[in-house]
N, C-alpha and C positions, 0 to 999 in steps of 0.2 A: 505499456508503462507498468512498472511494478505497482501492485495495489496491496491492500492490507494483508492478504494471505502471503504474498511474496515477502513483504517486510517482516512479518511474523516469523517466517522460516529463516530469514537472514538473522533475525534476533536470536533465534534458537541455535543457529550455527555459531554465532559469536559467543553465546553463553557457554556452549559445550566446549569451545576451543580456547577462549581468551580470558575468561573471568579469572581475576587474581594475577594476571600477567603484568609485569612491569615493562613499560615502553623504553627500550634502549635508544632507538633512533627513529626519526620521522623523515620519510623521503616523499617529497611532493613532486610528482611527475608532470603536473600541469597546474599552474596557479589559477587557471580560469575556473576551476571547481571550487575555489575558496569564496566564502560569503562573509564579508565584514571582518575579515582577519587577514593579516599578511602572512606570507610563508614563514618568515622569521619568527613572528609572534606565535604562530601555531606550533612550530617546532620547539620553541623555548618553553612553552607552557605544557606541552605533552611529554617531552623527554624527561624520564624519571618518574612520571606519574604511573599509577596502577589502575587497571580497569576493575572497578568494584561492583558495578551492576549495569543493567541496560533497561531501557524503557521504550516501548513502541507506542506512538500515538498516531493513529491513522496511517499515513504513508511515510511518516518520519520515524527514524530510529535515533534515540539519544543514548549516549554512552557516558556513564559517570566516571570521572577520573579523580575523585577526591577534591582537594583544594582548587585545581584548575577549573572545576565546574564540569560542564557537559559538552562532549563532542556531538554536534548535531549533524545528521546525515539524511539527505534526501536523494533518491535514486534516479530522478529524472525519467527519461524514456526507457532506458534499458540498463540501468546500473545494477550492481550486485556486490556481494562480499565474497572473498575467497581466502580461506586459511590455507597456508602451505608451510613446508618446513625447509630447512637448509638442504641444498642439493636439488630441490625442485626449481624449475624455471618460474620467474615471475609471470603471472598471467598477462595476456595482451590487454592493452588499454588500462593498465594499472596507473591510476591518477594520484593515488595516495597509498603509501605502504607504511604500516607500523611494524617495526622490527622489535621483537621481544627478547628479553635477556636469555631465554633458553633456546634460541635458535629457531623459534617459530615466527611466523609473519602473518599479518592480516592485510589484504589488499582491497582497496575500494576501486572497483572496476567500473568504468563509465565510458563506453565507446563514443557516444555522441556529445559528451561534455554538457549535458543538460541538467545533471544533478548538482547538488551543492553540499559543501561541508563547511561547518562553522563552529563557533564556540558560544556557549550560553552560560551565564552565571547560575541560572535557576531553570529547571525544566518547566515549571508551571508558568513562569514569566515568558519563556520562549513560546509555549503553546498559545498563550494569550496574544503575544505580539504577532504570531502568524495567523491569528483570527480563526483558529481551528475550532470546529464544533466538537461535540462529544465523540470519543472513539466508538466505532460501531460495535465493538465487542466488550467494551467496559461494562461491568455489571450495573453501574449506575445509569447507563443508557438503557432504561427500562421503558415499558409502554407509556408511562406518564411523561418521561423525558422526550420520547418520540412525538407525542401529541404536542408538546411545547415547541419542538423543532418545526413541526408542520404549521403551527398556528399562524394565520395571516398570509400564508404563501399561496400563490395562485398560478404556479408554473407547472409545466409538464413534469411527470414523475421522473423521466430520464434525467432532466436537468437538476431536479431537486436532489436525487440520490448522489449525483456527482459533485454537488456543491459542498466543498470541504468545510464551509461555515455552518452547514446544516448538520452534517454527520461526517466525521473524518474517516477516510480509508477506502471508500468505494470509488472506482473509476469507470471507464467506458465499458470494460469487459464484464466486470461483476455486477454492474447495474443492469446489464442485459439479462444475466442469469437470475438475479433476484426477481426482476419483473416477470420473467418467463415462469419461474416456479410459483409466483404469486398470481399468475394468469391475469396480468394487468398490461394493457397496451402502453408503450412508452410515451405516447402523446396525451394520455389521460392526465387531466389537471389534478393536482394534489387536493384542491378544495372540493373536488367532485366525489371524493371517496366517502363511502359510508363507514360506520364504525367497524363493520365486519371486514371490509376491504383493508382498512388501516391496520387492523389486528393481523390480518394475513400477511400484509407487506412487512410489518415489523418482524413477525416470526421468521419470514424468509431471509431477511437481512442477517439475522443471527445464524440460522440453519445453513445457509449457503456458504457463508464465510467460514464457519466452523468445519463444515464438511471439506472444503478445499484445503484447509490447514491440515486436517487429519489425513488427507490423501497425499499430502506433500506436493500439492500442485499450486501454481501461481496463475497469473493472468495470461501468460504466454508460455510459461515453463511447465513441462511435464503434464500437459493437460490431458494426456491419455490416461492418467491415473484417476481422473474424475469419474464419478458414476455414469453409467450409460444413459441415465435419465437426465443428465445435464445438457444444456444447450451449447455450452462453450466448445466442445469438440466438433460440433456441427456448424459453428459460427463462421460461415464462409459463403461465398457466392455459389449458388446451386445446392447448398446444404439442405437437409431435410429435418423436420421437427422430430426429435426422438420420442415424442409422445403420440402424435397423430400421423406423421409421415408427410405432412404438407410441406411445400417448399418454403424455406425461410425467407422473409421479406426484410428490406432495409429501409431506413429513413435517416435523414440528416438532422443533427441537432448541434448548432454552433460549430459546424465543421467536423463533428464527430459522427461516425456511422453507428447506428443502432441496429441490431439484429433481433428479430422477433418472429413469432408464429402468428399469422393473421387469423388462424382458426382458433387457436388456444388462447389468444390474447386479443379478443375483439375490442375495438375502440368504443368507448362510451360516448354517445352522442350528446 
């Protein structure tokens, strides 16, 4: 599933290719990706509007269109954005396409139809309605905010990191990387951490996500670009820890598989 680094890269792709563009036509390839808006309403409100800015919050991308408000985009399990020009073929699984006045196009690609596109009057209202916690890379998400987010929680760290109400943007893959870099076992309860461990965990949330973005890598896309010290490229059955060479272990958390090094990430009893 696309996580914060993926969506940040999609945002940068949109900003580089589509800011200032006027939408000439909206083509909806499959209405099942629409959330709370009909195909006719979406087309009516978007056609003639101009893309003025974009905002990413966690795994959500919001595109400001002036008076129509914000186009809200969630990428589901394997969604993405692709900009292309006249003469190029539409990408496969193109569920929504914005045609611009200058012959350029932006496609929302979603093979498994698990993502959603909608409209919101206000970005802050949308974020609140989705019950999203602070964005993991927002400067206002500082050590004090992290302490507030953890307060009163008594769950394992893997689940806490993936809870979008606690902190928005981290999913199954990057929660493993953050815990690996922080040398914390995924089953460790958040209320068992001392001040030093909490500080280390917070630091790795920021460091891991920023590094992934700088490398142009996502949760499953272009992971070969990540540093050799990262767990993600070795996150597979039979994989070896890039730090100590031990075989990587797995554990299940609410149907999701966590990968970790049992030597570098000992469980706190």
